[in-house]
N, C-alpha and C positions, 0 to 999 in steps of 0.2 A: 457563432457556435450554434450547431444544431442540437437537439434534444438528446440524443444518444452521446454526443460530446460533453454535455453538462454533466450526464448521468455517469459517464465515466471518470470525469474528474471528482464526482461527488463520492463515488465507491473508493476511488483510490485514495481521497482527502480521508474519508471514514476509516479505511483499513489502516492507514499509515497513523492517524490519531490515535485507535486503540491500541496499537502496538507501541506506540511512544509513550503513552500513558502507563501502561503495563509494564516495560521495560524501565520507565523512570520511576516507577515505584519499586521494582524489584532490585534495581540498581542501589537505589537510596537506603534498602532496608538490607539487603545481603551481601554488599560489598563495603571496601573502604574508600571510595571514591567521595569526593567532596566539592561542594561548589557548582561550578558550571561544567565539570568533567561528567556528571551525572546526566545532564540534559544533553551533552555533545555525544556521549555514548549511545543514550537510549535513541537519539537521531539517526545514528549511523546504524544501529541495529534495525530499528524501524523501517528505514529505507531500504536496507537489503532484503529483509524478510516478508514487507508488504507486496501483496499482489500487484502486478501492473495491468491497468484496464486501458483499453484502446477503441474508439470507435473507427470504424473502416468502412468505405464504401466497396461493395460487391457487385457483382451481375445481377443479385437477386434483392438489391437494395443496401441501405446502411445497416450494419450489424455491430455488435457489442463483443470485443474479443477480452481473454483475460491470459495472462502468464504469469508463472508462479514457480519458485524454484522448487516447491514440493510435488509439481505436477509436472509431468512430463510432455511435452508441446504446448501448443495453444489452444485452448477451449474457447469454443462459442458459448455466450451467455444470451440466454432467452432467445 
């Protein structure tokens, strides 16, 4: 794995982790879900809402790209 691929993986893992913990707390506090359903629901919501990062080789070299449902299109990072 290249440096940008590792960076993309860590960004994606970090964003998912933050959203998972946030939604797990909110679902546990404000809904009547119990047990594993809180974690399963937080996982699904976190997976859908987390931005997707990917390293791709272009004619200018390897670059990092991001796609997110709240932003139209694909954005180049850095």
